[in-house]
Wavefront OBJ file of the C-alpha trace (Angstrom):
o trace
v -7.051 43.673 -63.091
v -7.796 42.351 -59.497
v -5.244 41.559 -56.842
v -5.829 37.937 -57.547
v -5.283 38.311 -61.249
v -1.861 39.859 -60.354
v -0.578 36.617 -59.147
v -0.650 35.206 -62.486
v 2.013 37.718 -63.717
v 4.872 35.291 -63.192
v 7.353 36.911 -65.622
v 8.458 40.374 -66.638
v 6.923 41.567 -70.065
v 10.536 42.701 -70.819
v 11.759 39.101 -70.941
v 13.906 38.093 -73.983
v 12.194 35.231 -75.459
v 14.331 32.290 -76.900
v 14.261 31.287 -80.567
v 11.616 28.677 -81.556
v 12.100 25.281 -80.374
v 10.422 21.903 -80.669
v 10.609 18.304 -79.514
v 13.088 17.569 -82.261
v 15.658 19.810 -81.053
v 16.033 23.009 -78.838
v 17.201 26.413 -80.070
v 20.803 27.466 -79.403
v 19.465 29.720 -76.804
v 18.183 26.718 -74.491
v 20.713 24.420 -72.920
v 20.670 20.752 -73.803
v 19.168 18.257 -71.419
v 21.973 15.935 -70.548
v 23.052 13.020 -68.199
v 20.963 10.313 -67.073
v 17.157 10.513 -67.323
v 15.714 11.432 -63.947
v 12.963 9.180 -62.385
v 9.681 10.107 -61.166
v 9.035 8.574 -57.705
v 6.059 6.618 -56.694
v 2.919 8.298 -55.458
v 2.300 7.456 -51.734
v -1.393 8.525 -52.037
v -2.164 6.006 -54.902
v 0.221 3.113 -54.264
v 1.447 3.491 -57.914
v 4.891 2.195 -59.001
v 7.710 4.282 -60.251
v 7.237 5.620 -63.717
v 9.987 6.647 -66.244
v 10.970 9.955 -67.546
v 12.514 10.667 -71.009
v 13.431 14.260 -72.107
v 11.494 15.451 -75.250
v 8.873 12.597 -75.094
v 6.349 14.447 -72.748
v 3.416 12.678 -74.488
v 4.803 9.267 -73.445
v 5.976 10.314 -70.023
v 2.286 11.241 -69.271
v 1.073 8.073 -70.833
v 3.069 6.135 -68.475
v 1.956 8.016 -65.419
v -1.777 7.744 -66.369
v -1.332 3.932 -67.105
v 0.309 3.594 -63.585
v -2.217 5.604 -61.630
v -5.473 4.506 -63.417
v -7.426 7.330 -61.744
v -10.859 8.363 -62.891
v -10.024 11.988 -61.869
v -7.057 12.404 -64.085
v -7.047 14.397 -67.316
v -4.341 14.612 -70.011
v -3.708 18.289 -71.091
v -2.257 18.763 -74.533
v -0.750 22.387 -74.793
v -0.266 23.805 -78.237
v -1.764 26.141 -80.806
v -2.288 26.269 -84.608
v 1.082 27.881 -84.954
v 2.805 25.154 -83.034
v 4.616 27.967 -80.868
v 3.764 28.008 -77.182
v 5.731 29.947 -74.496
v 5.948 28.120 -71.140
v 8.094 29.204 -68.284
v 10.193 27.214 -65.671
v 10.947 24.344 -68.058
v 13.979 22.022 -67.542
v 15.035 22.787 -71.153
v 14.940 26.655 -70.607
v 17.576 29.035 -69.024
v 17.423 30.375 -65.485
v 15.947 32.151 -63.988
v 12.753 32.180 -65.965
v 13.258 28.889 -67.881
v 11.165 29.922 -70.857
v 11.004 27.595 -73.822
v 8.846 27.961 -76.969
v 7.524 24.411 -77.519
v 5.540 23.112 -80.476
v 3.589 21.280 -78.014
v 3.707 20.073 -74.319
v 1.724 17.584 -72.477
v 0.959 17.472 -68.501
v -1.243 15.517 -66.335
v -4.121 17.128 -64.291
v -5.934 15.677 -61.405
v -9.381 17.378 -61.066
v -11.923 15.556 -58.804
v -15.489 16.435 -59.459
v -17.993 16.408 -56.790
v -21.667 15.563 -57.489
v -23.520 18.561 -58.505
v -25.543 20.213 -61.103
v -22.927 22.334 -62.351
v -20.454 19.698 -62.814
v -17.669 22.074 -60.930
v -14.767 20.424 -59.246
v -15.023 20.077 -55.390
v -11.551 21.651 -55.058
v -8.980 23.283 -57.357
v -7.089 20.822 -59.576
v -3.525 19.817 -59.187
v -0.899 19.670 -61.910
v 1.931 17.114 -62.519
v 4.404 18.319 -65.072
v 7.645 16.265 -65.161
v 9.362 19.068 -67.153
v 8.781 21.759 -64.660
v 11.488 23.340 -62.362
v 8.936 25.139 -60.073
v 9.686 24.591 -56.388
v 8.400 21.075 -55.819
v 9.985 17.742 -55.529
v 10.478 15.853 -58.765
v 7.376 14.049 -59.557
v 5.051 16.061 -57.170
v 1.873 17.551 -57.637
v 1.582 21.483 -57.880
v -1.566 23.363 -56.921
v -3.360 24.728 -59.960
v -2.700 28.213 -58.841
v 0.991 27.723 -58.439
v 1.450 25.939 -61.700
v -0.611 28.505 -63.736
v 1.167 31.384 -62.207
v 4.668 29.868 -62.693
v 4.263 28.379 -66.109
v 2.246 30.659 -68.394
v 4.155 34.001 -68.934
v 0.979 36.152 -69.222
v 2.652 39.537 -69.901
v 4.284 38.012 -72.922
v 1.070 36.935 -74.863
v -0.535 40.351 -75.585
v 2.632 41.264 -77.601
v 3.196 37.810 -79.074
v -0.243 36.330 -79.657
v 1.379 33.538 -81.703
v 2.758 32.092 -78.366
v -0.698 32.072 -76.622
v -1.589 28.361 -75.750
v -4.590 26.522 -76.462
v -5.342 23.242 -74.557
v -7.039 19.966 -75.354
v -8.436 18.086 -72.399
v -8.640 14.308 -72.478
v -9.815 11.893 -69.924
v -7.093 9.873 -68.702
v -8.729 6.576 -69.626
v -9.515 7.881 -73.182
v -5.862 8.993 -73.637
v -4.865 5.294 -72.896
v -7.341 4.097 -75.453
v -6.554 6.504 -78.229
v -2.781 7.420 -77.922
v -0.516 5.807 -80.610
v 2.814 7.036 -81.878
v 5.635 5.432 -83.821
v 7.938 8.251 -82.833
v 8.443 9.167 -86.523
v 8.132 12.958 -85.662
v 11.280 12.594 -83.709
v 13.414 11.293 -86.785
v 15.590 13.371 -88.962
v 15.705 13.355 -92.712
v 18.242 10.661 -92.560
v 15.843 8.386 -90.445
v 17.869 8.549 -87.335
v 16.292 9.760 -84.053
v 17.367 13.310 -83.161
v 16.852 12.703 -79.313
v 17.487 9.450 -77.315
v 14.363 7.311 -77.176
v 12.687 6.354 -73.949
v 13.735 2.902 -72.426
v 10.206 1.613 -73.040
v 8.896 0.390 -76.413
v 6.995 2.727 -78.567
v 3.340 3.023 -77.846
v 2.242 1.958 -81.316
v -1.112 0.703 -82.345
v -1.244 -0.180 -86.216
v -5.032 0.037 -86.106
v -5.045 3.634 -84.993
v -1.800 4.876 -86.680
v -0.134 8.096 -85.489
v -2.658 9.705 -83.292
v -0.240 12.240 -81.426
v -1.176 15.371 -83.335
v -4.753 14.581 -83.787
v -4.923 14.543 -79.846
v -2.657 17.696 -79.539
v -4.960 19.633 -82.002
v -8.181 18.246 -80.491
v -9.230 17.014 -83.890
v -10.013 13.490 -82.922
v -13.867 13.459 -82.775
v -15.439 12.704 -79.419
v -12.046 12.524 -77.512
v -11.131 15.845 -76.181
v -12.436 19.186 -74.912
v -10.785 22.275 -76.419
v -10.153 25.412 -74.205
v -8.455 28.756 -74.333
v -6.173 29.582 -71.502
v -8.665 31.678 -69.682
v -11.201 29.005 -69.819
v -8.580 26.436 -68.722
v -7.760 28.374 -65.628
v -11.443 28.694 -64.737
v -11.937 24.921 -65.503
v -9.014 24.206 -62.998
v -10.626 26.225 -60.338
v -7.452 28.488 -60.268
v -9.167 31.595 -61.593
v -9.911 34.834 -59.439
v -12.648 34.608 -56.688
v -15.067 37.353 -56.102
l 1 2 3 4 5 6 7 8 9 10 11 12 13 14 15 16 17 18 19 20 21 22 23 24 25 26 27 28 29 30 31 32 33 34 35 36 37 38 39 40 41 42 43 44 45 46 47 48 49 50 51 52 53 54 55 56 57 58 59 60 61 62 63 64 65 66 67 68 69 70 71 72 73 74 75 76 77 78 79 80 81 82 83 84 85 86 87 88 89 90 91 92 93 94 95 96 97 98 99 100 101 102 103 104 105 106 107 108 109 110 111 112 113 114 115 116 117 118 119 120 121 122 123 124 125 126 127 128 129 130 131 132 133 134 135 136 137 138 139 140 141 142 143 144 145 146 147 148 149 150 151 152 153 154 155 156 157 158 159 160 161 162 163 164 165 166 167 168 169 170 171 172 173 174 175 176 177 178 179 180 181 182 183 184 185 186 187 188 189 190 191 192 193 194 195 196 197 198 199 200 201 202 203 204 205 206 207 208 209 210 211 212 213 214 215 216 217 218 219 220 221 222 223 224 225 226 227 228 229 230 231 232 233 234 235 236 237 238 239 240 241 242 243
């Protein structure tokens, strides 16, 4: 492992992992997210308006951001795996100091400008916006790809817990706006009641599409997403080691 690789070792391999959690309700080892929902500030570089934030509805938070920004360089990244158990660090729903949560899925926004070139490589490393991160950045701010990768993915955990290793579905922002549809039924309990407070905006529901959330998460919606492993994703972001 090179010195640059070592910067990705954000967490100790001896970390105590929380019990499995999901968007319907966290395990008892993770504190509840309470109080008023925080707000994501406007982006001075894009002239966008303020977008909302609702805990446990990451897919809709990112939809609001993409809709607000309308940037051709934006990608929606759906993080999950076939087991629906991914370990991510420095999450609001996790416990300090490492903030590890085992999600069923998570969604973030990536800005990855691509300069003209035969290889299609990005002109500079991408940046990541995760409204649920606790990494050292003002709320709603972009993190460099290197900082986000290093702080979010607990690489030492994955060899002994391969079921926690994430896979990623990458969707162009405009395509996400066209294909996302959810009636939030995955957030209801057996009694039909919502298990978490719903966002202040209406559900993003298109009857002609039905519920597309998990097809997007799994990368099974034909022609919509690109599926990558974590190492491939790091390289795609331009956050990998340099020679």
